[in-house]
C-alpha positions in Angstrom: -34.1 35.1 -28.3 -34.3 31.3 -28.3 -36.9 29.6 -26.1 -35.5 29.7 -22.6 -35.0 26.5 -20.4 -36.9 27.1 -17.1 -37.1 25.2 -14.0 -40.5 26.0 -12.2 -42.0 24.8 -9.0 -45.1 25.7 -6.9 -45.4 24.8 -3.2 -48.5 26.8 -2.4 -50.8 23.9 -2.1 -50.7 20.3 -0.5 -48.9 19.3 -3.8 -45.5 20.3 -4.9 -45.5 20.8 -8.6 -42.3 20.9 -10.6 -41.6 21.3 -14.5 -38.8 21.7 -16.6 -38.7 23.2 -20.2 -40.4 25.9 -22.1 -43.8 26.8 -23.7 -42.8 24.7 -26.8 -41.6 21.6 -24.8 -42.2 20.3 -21.3 -39.0 18.1 -20.6 -40.4 16.9 -17.2 -43.4 17.5 -15.1 -43.8 16.1 -11.7 -46.3 16.4 -8.7 -45.6 15.1 -5.4 -48.6 15.0 -2.9 -47.0 15.8 0.7 -49.0 18.1 3.0 -46.7 19.9 5.5 -43.8 18.0 3.8 -42.6 20.6 1.4 -39.2 21.3 3.1 -38.3 17.5 2.9 -39.3 16.8 -0.6 -38.6 19.9 -2.7 -34.9 19.9 -3.1 -34.6 16.3 -3.6 -37.4 16.5 -6.3 -35.5 19.7 -8.1 -32.1 17.5 -8.0 -33.9 14.6 -9.6 -35.9 16.4 -12.2 -32.6 17.9 -13.3 -30.7 14.7 -13.2 -33.3 12.8 -15.2 -33.2 15.5 -18.0 -29.4 15.4 -18.0 -29.3 19.2 -17.0 -27.8 21.3 -14.3 -28.7 24.6 -12.8 -25.9 26.6 -14.6 -27.3 25.3 -17.9 -30.7 26.7 -17.4 -32.1 30.3 -18.2 -34.3 31.1 -15.4 -36.0 29.9 -12.3 -39.7 30.4 -11.6 -41.7 29.9 -8.4 -45.3 30.4 -7.2 -45.8 33.1 -4.8 -49.2 32.4 -3.4 -51.6 33.0 -2.0 -52.0 29.5 -0.3 -50.3 27.6 2.4 -48.3 30.0 4.2 -45.6 27.7 5.2 -45.4 25.9 1.7 -45.3 29.3 0.1 -42.3 30.6 2.1 -40.3 27.3 1.5 -40.9 27.5 -2.3 -39.9 31.0 -2.4 -36.9 30.9 0.0 -35.5 27.7 -2.2 -36.1 29.6 -5.4 -34.2 32.7 -4.1 -31.3 30.6 -2.8 -30.9 28.7 -6.2 -31.2 32.0 -8.2 -28.6 33.7 -6.0 -26.3 30.8 -6.2 -26.5 30.6 -10.0 -27.0 34.1 -11.0 -30.2 33.1 -13.1 -33.2 35.4 -13.2 -36.1 34.6 -10.8 -39.5 35.2 -11.9 -42.4 34.9 -9.3 -46.1 34.2 -10.4 -49.2 34.1 -8.3 -50.8 30.7 -7.8 -54.1 32.2 -8.7 -52.7 33.2 -12.1 -51.2 29.6 -12.6 -54.5 28.0 -11.7 -56.2 30.5 -14.4 -53.7 29.6 -17.1 -54.3 25.8 -16.4 -57.8 26.2 -17.5 -56.8 26.7 -21.1 -60.1 28.3 -21.8 -61.7 30.7 -24.3 -60.3 34.3 -23.6 -63.9 35.3 -23.3 -64.6 32.7 -20.4 -65.3 34.1 -16.9 -63.3 32.1 -14.5 -62.5 32.1 -10.7 -59.8 30.2 -9.1 -60.8 29.4 -5.6 -58.2 28.5 -3.2 -59.2 27.5 0.4 -58.1 30.2 3.0 -59.7 28.3 6.2 -62.1 30.2 8.4 -64.9 29.7 5.6 -62.9 32.2 3.5 -61.2 31.8 0.1 -58.4 33.5 -1.9 -59.6 34.3 -5.5 -59.5 36.8 -8.4 -61.7 37.4 -11.4 -60.3 36.4 -15.0 -61.5 36.4 -18.7 -59.4 33.2 -20.0 -56.2 33.7 -18.1 -56.2 37.5 -18.1 -56.9 38.8 -14.5 -59.2 41.7 -14.3 -59.7 42.0 -10.5 -57.3 42.3 -7.5 -56.2 39.3 -5.6 -58.8 39.1 -2.7 -59.7 37.1 0.3 -63.4 37.0 0.6 -66.0 34.8 2.7 -67.5 32.0 0.6 -70.9 34.1 0.9 -69.3 37.2 -0.4 -67.9 35.3 -3.5 -71.2 33.7 -4.0 -72.8 37.2 -4.0 -70.5 38.4 -6.6 -70.9 35.5 -8.8 -74.7 35.5 -8.6 -74.7 39.1 -10.3 -72.8 37.7 -13.3 -75.1 36.8 -16.2 -72.5 34.6 -18.1 -71.5 31.0 -16.8 -68.5 30.8 -14.4 -65.7 28.3 -14.7 -64.2 27.6 -11.2 -61.1 25.7 -10.2 -58.8 25.3 -7.2 -58.8 23.4 -3.9 -61.4 25.5 -2.5 -63.9 23.3 -4.5 -63.0 20.4 -2.2 -64.9 22.1 0.5 -67.3 24.4 -1.3 -68.3 22.9 -4.7 -71.6 21.9 -3.6 -72.3 25.2 -1.6 -71.6 27.1 -4.9 -73.6 24.6 -7.1 -76.7 25.0 -4.6 -76.4 28.8 -4.7 -75.6 29.4 -8.4 -77.1 26.4 -10.2 -76.1 25.4 -13.8 -74.2 28.6 -14.5 -71.4 27.3 -12.0 -69.2 25.0 -13.8 -66.1 23.3 -12.3 -62.9 22.4 -14.0 -61.6 18.7 -13.9 -60.2 17.9 -10.6 -56.7 17.5 -12.1 -56.8 21.3 -12.7 -57.5 22.2 -8.9 -53.9 22.5 -7.9 -51.2 24.9 -9.6 -49.3 23.0 -12.2 -45.7 24.2 -12.7 -46.0 23.5 -16.5 -48.5 26.6 -16.6 -46.0 28.5 -14.4 -43.3 28.0 -17.0 -45.5 29.5 -19.7 -46.3 32.6 -17.6 -42.5 32.9 -16.6 -41.5 32.8 -20.2 -43.9 35.7 -21.2 -42.4 37.6 -18.2 -38.8 37.0 -19.4 -39.9 38.2 -22.9 -41.1 41.6 -21.4 -39.4 44.8 -22.7 -37.7 45.1 -19.2 -37.4 41.5 -17.9 -37.3 40.9 -14.1 -33.7 39.9 -13.8 -32.2 38.7 -10.5 -35.0 40.4 -8.6 -34.5 38.5 -5.1 -35.8 41.3 -3.1 -39.0 42.3 -4.6 -40.3 38.7 -5.1 -42.0 37.8 -1.9 -45.0 35.7 -0.7 -48.6 37.0 -1.5 -50.4 36.3 1.7 -53.4 38.9 1.7 -53.8 38.3 5.5 -51.7 37.6 8.5 -51.0 34.0 9.5 -52.7 32.6 12.6 -49.4 32.7 14.6 -49.0 36.3 13.8 -52.6 37.1 14.6 -52.1 35.4 17.9 -49.0 37.4 18.5 -50.7 40.7 17.5 -53.7 40.0 20.0 -51.0 39.3 22.7 -49.4 42.7 22.2 -52.8 44.6 22.6 -52.9 46.6 25.7 
């Protein structure tokens, strides 16, 4: 199989990140900062990316999307858009967790212990544990204190990334000292060029995902604030 041409986008953070290409060549890579503006910006950005590259959707091999956890609204918009494009074009759709994308973006030694940290509000974070970009724990939602306690039990240095560091970098440095290492700030949001690399690996699996529109869904890990309010209202 030749290297596929994939369009990929992640809308799980305050940024919309888009990329076009494959693991050998990223034809285009764009990031748009627009909290709560994903719906207005995403489709024009996709159209613009394809036009600048001189490509169209039927000429691509697959579509890839970040599936969270992260912004509830942003994640829903990204996945709904990806499903619509995949259904309309008949192209395979690949969903990849934003935590996996962040870990891949570290481009670090396979032995390096790393934790992507995504802000989940309420003094909580979304996270998982990785060696390099290989995940060895479940996706989790933890309080900041709970994650600090887990990290404190590790003897090795810990490399952290993700937008949770905007709020909690100083907290973790205070608790963990020199063994807590932070990635460059440019690595703190999911970059779609790493989504392309992970999606390409998925396409090359023995049983590729195909047009799996129905099983690719957001990774939330908890109810949204609105859903929790509704749940409380329904209690007797």
